[in-house]
Each structure stands twice: as C-alpha cells, then as structure tokens.
C-alpha atoms as an extended CHARMM CRD file, in Angstrom:
* protein
*
       161  EXT
         1         1  MET       CA             68.7170000000       79.9280000000       74.0310000000  PROA      1               0.0000000000
         2         2  ALA       CA             67.0730000000       78.0950000000       76.8940000000  PROA      2               0.0000000000
         3         3  ILE       CA             64.6560000000       78.9920000000       78.8200000000  PROA      3               0.0000000000
         4         4  VAL       CA             65.4830000000       77.6270000000       82.7210000000  PROA      4               0.0000000000
         5         5  TYR       CA             64.0080000000       77.8480000000       85.7180000000  PROA      5               0.0000000000
         6         6  LEU       CA             66.6940000000       78.6630000000       88.1590000000  PROA      6               0.0000000000
         7         7  GLU       CA             64.9230000000       76.8580000000       91.3160000000  PROA      7               0.0000000000
         8         8  THR       CA             65.7120000000       78.1190000000       95.2070000000  PROA      8               0.0000000000
         9         9  SER       CA             68.2190000000       75.7230000000       96.2650000000  PROA      9               0.0000000000
        10        10  PHE       CA             70.1140000000       76.5630000000       93.3560000000  PROA      10              0.0000000000
        11        11  ILE       CA             70.4870000000       80.0210000000       94.0280000000  PROA      11              0.0000000000
        12        12  SER       CA             71.1780000000       78.4680000000       97.5230000000  PROA      12              0.0000000000
        13        13  ALA       CA             74.2700000000       76.4400000000       96.1720000000  PROA      13              0.0000000000
        14        14  CYS       CA             76.0940000000       79.7460000000       95.0850000000  PROA      14              0.0000000000
        15        15  VAL       CA             75.7280000000       81.3360000000       97.9780000000  PROA      15              0.0000000000
        16        16  THR       CA             76.8670000000       78.8010000000      101.0590000000  PROA      16              0.0000000000
        17        17  ASN       CA             78.7490000000       79.5230000000      103.8870000000  PROA      17              0.0000000000
        18        18  ARG       CA             78.2020000000       76.6030000000      104.9270000000  PROA      18              0.0000000000
        19        19  LEU       CA             82.1880000000       73.9500000000      105.1490000000  PROA      19              0.0000000000
        20        20  ASP       CA             80.4920000000       69.6890000000      104.6930000000  PROA      20              0.0000000000
        21        21  ALA       CA             82.3460000000       68.4930000000      101.3280000000  PROA      21              0.0000000000
        22        22  GLY       CA             78.8730000000       68.6490000000       99.0100000000  PROA      22              0.0000000000
        23        23  SER       CA             78.0990000000       71.6680000000       99.9040000000  PROA      23              0.0000000000
        24        24  LEU       CA             81.3870000000       72.8060000000       98.8220000000  PROA      24              0.0000000000
        25        25  TYR       CA             80.6850000000       71.0360000000       95.3680000000  PROA      25              0.0000000000
        26        26  ARG       CA             77.1180000000       71.9800000000       94.8490000000  PROA      26              0.0000000000
        27        27  GLN       CA             79.2920000000       75.3450000000       94.8620000000  PROA      27              0.0000000000
        28        28  SER       CA             81.2230000000       74.7480000000       92.7910000000  PROA      28              0.0000000000
        29        29  ILE       CA             79.4780000000       73.5880000000       90.3200000000  PROA      29              0.0000000000
        30        30  SER       CA             77.4850000000       75.9190000000       91.3670000000  PROA      30              0.0000000000
        31        31  LEU       CA             79.0550000000       79.1650000000       90.2090000000  PROA      31              0.0000000000
        32        32  GLU       CA             80.4810000000       77.0210000000       87.6920000000  PROA      32              0.0000000000
        33        33  TRP       CA             77.6610000000       76.6140000000       85.7040000000  PROA      33              0.0000000000
        34        34  TRP       CA             76.7400000000       80.6640000000       86.4550000000  PROA      34              0.0000000000
        35        35  HSD       CA             79.9920000000       82.1580000000       85.3730000000  PROA      35              0.0000000000
        36        36  ALA       CA             80.1600000000       80.1850000000       82.2770000000  PROA      36              0.0000000000
        37        37  GLN       CA             76.4470000000       79.2120000000       81.2950000000  PROA      37              0.0000000000
        38        38  ARG       CA             73.9280000000       82.1870000000       81.9190000000  PROA      38              0.0000000000
        39        39  HSD       CA             74.7350000000       84.2810000000       79.6670000000  PROA      39              0.0000000000
        40        40  GLN       CA             73.9480000000       80.9810000000       76.8700000000  PROA      40              0.0000000000
        41        41  HSD       CA             69.7490000000       80.9440000000       78.6390000000  PROA      41              0.0000000000
        42        42  ASP       CA             66.9830000000       83.0190000000       79.6340000000  PROA      42              0.0000000000
        43        43  LEU       CA             67.0830000000       82.7310000000       83.4210000000  PROA      43              0.0000000000
        44        44  TYR       CA             64.4220000000       83.5550000000       85.8820000000  PROA      44              0.0000000000
        45        45  ILE       CA             62.7350000000       82.8790000000       89.2050000000  PROA      45              0.0000000000
        46        46  THR       CA             59.2280000000       83.5490000000       91.0800000000  PROA      46              0.0000000000
        47        47  ASP       CA             57.5230000000       85.0680000000       93.4120000000  PROA      47              0.0000000000
        48        48  GLU       CA             58.3900000000       81.8690000000       95.2770000000  PROA      48              0.0000000000
        49        49  VAL       CA             61.4660000000       81.5290000000       95.2580000000  PROA      49              0.0000000000
        50        50  ILE       CA             61.5670000000       84.7380000000       96.3420000000  PROA      50              0.0000000000
        51        51  ALA       CA             59.6660000000       84.0890000000       99.4400000000  PROA      51              0.0000000000
        52        52  GLU       CA             61.6340000000       81.3900000000      100.2450000000  PROA      52              0.0000000000
        53        53  LEU       CA             64.8800000000       83.6650000000       99.7740000000  PROA      53              0.0000000000
        54        54  SER       CA             63.0390000000       86.0870000000      102.0640000000  PROA      54              0.0000000000
        55        55  ASP       CA             62.4430000000       84.1220000000      104.7000000000  PROA      55              0.0000000000
        56        56  PRO       CA             63.9500000000       85.5440000000      108.4250000000  PROA      56              0.0000000000
        57        57  ARG       CA             65.8500000000       82.5250000000      109.1550000000  PROA      57              0.0000000000
        58        58  TYR       CA             67.5230000000       82.1700000000      105.4830000000  PROA      58              0.0000000000
        59        59  MET       CA             70.4190000000       83.4120000000      107.1410000000  PROA      59              0.0000000000
        60        60  ARG       CA             72.5040000000       83.6240000000      103.1230000000  PROA      60              0.0000000000
        61        61  ARG       CA             69.0810000000       86.6860000000      101.6670000000  PROA      61              0.0000000000
        62        62  GLN       CA             71.4150000000       89.5780000000      100.9260000000  PROA      62              0.0000000000
        63        63  GLU       CA             73.8930000000       87.6910000000       99.0160000000  PROA      63              0.0000000000
        64        64  ALA       CA             71.6300000000       84.9750000000       97.7130000000  PROA      64              0.0000000000
        65        65  PHE       CA             69.5620000000       88.4490000000       96.5000000000  PROA      65              0.0000000000
        66        66  ASP       CA             72.8000000000       90.0830000000       95.6340000000  PROA      66              0.0000000000
        67        67  HSD       CA             72.9420000000       86.8030000000       93.2170000000  PROA      67              0.0000000000
        68        68  ILE       CA             69.6810000000       87.0590000000       91.0120000000  PROA      68              0.0000000000
        69        69  GLU       CA             69.1960000000       90.9750000000       90.7870000000  PROA      69              0.0000000000
        70        70  GLY       CA             68.1360000000       91.1210000000       87.5240000000  PROA      70              0.0000000000
        71        71  LEU       CA             66.0150000000       87.7500000000       86.4350000000  PROA      71              0.0000000000
        72        72  GLU       CA             63.3840000000       88.7090000000       86.2200000000  PROA      72              0.0000000000
        73        73  SER       CA             60.4640000000       87.2350000000       88.6960000000  PROA      73              0.0000000000
        74        74  LEU       CA             57.1610000000       85.6040000000       87.0300000000  PROA      74              0.0000000000
        75        75  VAL       CA             54.3860000000       85.5220000000       89.2410000000  PROA      75              0.0000000000
        76        76  VAL       CA             52.9430000000       82.4120000000       90.3590000000  PROA      76              0.0000000000
        77        77  SER       CA             49.3300000000       82.9110000000       88.8570000000  PROA      77              0.0000000000
        78        78  ASP       CA             45.3210000000       81.1040000000       89.4340000000  PROA      78              0.0000000000
        79        79  GLU       CA             46.7810000000       78.3940000000       86.7420000000  PROA      79              0.0000000000
        80        80  VAL       CA             49.8230000000       77.6800000000       88.3840000000  PROA      80              0.0000000000
        81        81  ILE       CA             48.5610000000       77.0960000000       92.3180000000  PROA      81              0.0000000000
        82        82  GLY       CA             45.9420000000       75.0340000000       90.5320000000  PROA      82              0.0000000000
        83        83  LEU       CA             48.3350000000       72.6870000000       88.5380000000  PROA      83              0.0000000000
        84        84  ALA       CA             50.0800000000       72.8680000000       92.1320000000  PROA      84              0.0000000000
        85        85  ARG       CA             47.5310000000       71.1190000000       93.8980000000  PROA      85              0.0000000000
        86        86  ILE       CA             47.0890000000       68.4930000000       90.7290000000  PROA      86              0.0000000000
        87        87  LEU       CA             50.8660000000       67.6550000000       92.0130000000  PROA      87              0.0000000000
        88        88  VAL       CA             50.1450000000       67.4130000000       95.4400000000  PROA      88              0.0000000000
        89        89  ASP       CA             45.8920000000       65.7170000000       95.2870000000  PROA      89              0.0000000000
        90        90  HSD       CA             47.9850000000       62.9380000000       93.2450000000  PROA      90              0.0000000000
        91        91  LYS       CA             51.0930000000       63.1370000000       96.0510000000  PROA      91              0.0000000000
        92        92  VAL       CA             54.0350000000       63.6280000000       93.4010000000  PROA      92              0.0000000000
        93        93  MET       CA             54.6240000000       66.8280000000       95.6390000000  PROA      93              0.0000000000
        94        94  PRO       CA             55.0360000000       66.8850000000       99.1930000000  PROA      94              0.0000000000
        95        95  ASP       CA             52.3190000000       69.5360000000      101.3090000000  PROA      95              0.0000000000
        96        96  PRO       CA             52.0070000000       71.8260000000      101.6770000000  PROA      96              0.0000000000
        97        97  LEU       CA             50.4730000000       74.0200000000       99.1300000000  PROA      97              0.0000000000
        98        98  GLN       CA             53.8180000000       75.8090000000       98.2780000000  PROA      98              0.0000000000
        99        99  GLY       CA             57.4160000000       74.8610000000       97.7300000000  PROA      99              0.0000000000
       100       100  ASP       CA             58.5020000000       72.7080000000       95.4370000000  PROA      100             0.0000000000
       101       101  ALA       CA             55.1690000000       71.9580000000       94.1890000000  PROA      101             0.0000000000
       102       102  VAL       CA             54.7320000000       75.4990000000       93.4200000000  PROA      102             0.0000000000
       103       103  HSD       CA             58.9130000000       75.1270000000       91.8660000000  PROA      103             0.0000000000
       104       104  VAL       CA             57.2570000000       72.2690000000       89.0410000000  PROA      104             0.0000000000
       105       105  ALA       CA             54.0020000000       74.2430000000       88.8680000000  PROA      105             0.0000000000
       106       106  CYS       CA             55.8440000000       77.4000000000       87.4090000000  PROA      106             0.0000000000
       107       107  ALA       CA             57.7030000000       75.7940000000       85.1970000000  PROA      107             0.0000000000
       108       108  THR       CA             55.6000000000       73.6350000000       83.0310000000  PROA      108             0.0000000000
       109       109  VAL       CA             53.3510000000       76.8810000000       82.9080000000  PROA      109             0.0000000000
       110       110  TYR       CA             55.5960000000       79.3820000000       82.0200000000  PROA      110             0.0000000000
       111       111  SER       CA             57.3420000000       75.9530000000       79.7170000000  PROA      111             0.0000000000
       112       112  MET       CA             61.0260000000       76.4990000000       80.9950000000  PROA      112             0.0000000000
       113       113  ASP       CA             62.5750000000       73.9930000000       78.6470000000  PROA      113             0.0000000000
       114       114  PHE       CA             65.2950000000       73.5240000000       82.2060000000  PROA      114             0.0000000000
       115       115  MET       CA             64.7020000000       73.4630000000       85.2030000000  PROA      115             0.0000000000
       116       116  LEU       CA             67.7740000000       73.5570000000       87.2890000000  PROA      116             0.0000000000
       117       117  SER       CA             67.9430000000       72.3820000000       91.0170000000  PROA      117             0.0000000000
       118       118  TRP       CA             69.8250000000       71.0620000000       93.2890000000  PROA      118             0.0000000000
       119       119  ASN       CA             66.8050000000       69.5680000000       95.5380000000  PROA      119             0.0000000000
       120       120  VAL       CA             66.8630000000       66.0350000000       94.5320000000  PROA      120             0.0000000000
       121       121  ARG       CA             65.2030000000       64.0630000000       96.3800000000  PROA      121             0.0000000000
       122       122  HSD       CA             61.9860000000       66.4150000000       95.0400000000  PROA      122             0.0000000000
       123       123  LEU       CA             62.7210000000       67.2950000000       91.9530000000  PROA      123             0.0000000000
       124       124  ALA       CA             65.5900000000       66.0740000000       89.9930000000  PROA      124             0.0000000000
       125       125  ASN       CA             64.7880000000       62.8510000000       90.2270000000  PROA      125             0.0000000000
       126       126  PRO       CA             64.2010000000       60.2580000000       87.7370000000  PROA      126             0.0000000000
       127       127  ASN       CA             61.3140000000       58.1030000000       89.3230000000  PROA      127             0.0000000000
       128       128  LYS       CA             59.5830000000       61.7360000000       90.5050000000  PROA      128             0.0000000000
       129       129  THR       CA             60.1470000000       63.4730000000       87.2420000000  PROA      129             0.0000000000
       130       130  GLN       CA             58.5710000000       60.4130000000       85.5980000000  PROA      130             0.0000000000
       131       131  HSD       CA             55.5620000000       60.8770000000       87.8570000000  PROA      131             0.0000000000
       132       132  LEU       CA             54.6010000000       64.5260000000       87.1170000000  PROA      132             0.0000000000
       133       133  ASN       CA             55.1100000000       63.8010000000       83.1430000000  PROA      133             0.0000000000
       134       134  THR       CA             52.5460000000       61.9410000000       83.7380000000  PROA      134             0.0000000000
       135       135  ILE       CA             50.9150000000       64.1110000000       85.7500000000  PROA      135             0.0000000000
       136       136  CYS       CA             51.3360000000       67.9290000000       83.4860000000  PROA      136             0.0000000000
       137       137  LEU       CA             50.9810000000       65.1010000000       80.0010000000  PROA      137             0.0000000000
       138       138  ARG       CA             47.4780000000       64.6360000000       80.8080000000  PROA      138             0.0000000000
       139       139  MET       CA             46.9160000000       67.8540000000       81.8130000000  PROA      139             0.0000000000
       140       140  GLY       CA             48.4360000000       69.1010000000       78.3860000000  PROA      140             0.0000000000
       141       141  LEU       CA             51.6910000000       70.4380000000       79.5920000000  PROA      141             0.0000000000
       142       142  MET       CA             55.0960000000       69.6420000000       79.1570000000  PROA      142             0.0000000000
       143       143  LEU       CA             57.2980000000       68.9450000000       82.1650000000  PROA      143             0.0000000000
       144       144  PRO       CA             60.4860000000       70.7510000000       81.9060000000  PROA      144             0.0000000000
       145       145  ARG       CA             63.5120000000       68.3720000000       82.4060000000  PROA      145             0.0000000000
       146       146  ILE       CA             64.4130000000       68.9110000000       85.1830000000  PROA      146             0.0000000000
       147       147  ILE       CA             68.3380000000       68.3520000000       86.5300000000  PROA      147             0.0000000000
       148       148  THR       CA             71.3000000000       69.4570000000       88.2300000000  PROA      148             0.0000000000
       149       149  PRO       CA             73.8760000000       72.8430000000       86.9560000000  PROA      149             0.0000000000
       150       150  GLU       CA             76.4340000000       70.0640000000       85.9490000000  PROA      150             0.0000000000
       151       151  PHE       CA             73.3790000000       68.9260000000       82.9010000000  PROA      151             0.0000000000
       152       152  LEU       CA             73.0060000000       71.6900000000       81.2690000000  PROA      152             0.0000000000
       153       153  TRP       CA             76.4840000000       73.1080000000       79.4440000000  PROA      153             0.0000000000
       154       154  LYS       CA             75.8770000000       74.2740000000       76.0680000000  PROA      154             0.0000000000
       155       155  ASP       CA             80.3070000000       74.9490000000       74.1800000000  PROA      155             0.0000000000
       156       156  ASN       CA             81.0800000000       77.0640000000       72.3180000000  PROA      156             0.0000000000
       157       157  HSD       CA             79.1150000000       76.4200000000       69.2580000000  PROA      157             0.0000000000
       158       158  GLY       CA             75.3640000000       75.9360000000       71.3980000000  PROA      158             0.0000000000
       159       159  SER       CA             75.4250000000       72.8420000000       71.2480000000  PROA      159             0.0000000000
       160       160  SER       CA             74.2970000000       71.1470000000       74.5970000000  PROA      160             0.0000000000
       161       161  GLU       CA             76.8150000000       68.8140000000       76.1860000000  PROA      161             0.0000000000
C-alpha cells in the first residue's frame, strides 16, 4: 500500500461548508477519494496538521477532527524542522517556519509516497515541486509526489491510475 500524507487543505476540503463552485468541487473529489480509496493506502497526518486544525479561527475544527480520528500523527522532529528551515532559506517555501514548509519536510523525512493537498500555489504545483525535489535530492532525501486527490486512484487490482 502507498503511504500517504494528508495535508490540511485536503481535510478542510472534506468538511468545508463553503458553497462556491471551487469548494464544492474540491469537497466532492475529496469525499469520493476518502470513501473509495482511503482503505487502499496507509494514511498519516502530523502534529502540524493538528496544530492548524486546532486554530480557534478554524470554524470546522470538530468536524475535521472527527474526520481524521484514528489516523496516526507523526511528530514534527528536529530533523523535520531542519529540512523545513532549509526549504525556507532556499526560498522554495514561504516563511514563517510552519505550515507548508513543515508539511513538505514531514512528508519527506517520513518517506511518504504521496502528499494529498489542494494547495496548488505552494504544494501541488509542478513548478514548485521541481524546485523542492532539487533541494531534497541535494539533502539525500526523496520528495513525495505532491498531488491533488483526483490523481491518486487505485483500481480494484491495486494498480494506480
């Protein structure tokens, strides 16, 4: 089974109450993936996801926590923070040293195969991932594939489509 890191924007899309066309699309795809695909992958979150969902300004936090109940949360270790700092220092991730940089660093340090994200500006962006991959390879690490959920589907025979 593929090892998948669920970034906060994926979880938020699952529980959103927004009614604009983009939010409804992301919610539909995310929930379809969740119901049809989650059991075919090993899923993880991190302390950074929990911190973001715990923010008092995040109005759907209880729904989000209900959604991810039972998933293993990986620790944001010193090694993760070190990689995140390098990504920020090389200007491939925005400052401050939290959020996107920590998500990428966690998924990389913990050797995830994929990161599911709807953040197409800083994460699921081919131009960005090319730069991230270069930095990670220089560090002797393999960047996971950072994709939106519609690109991570397995058929009934276990092959990815």
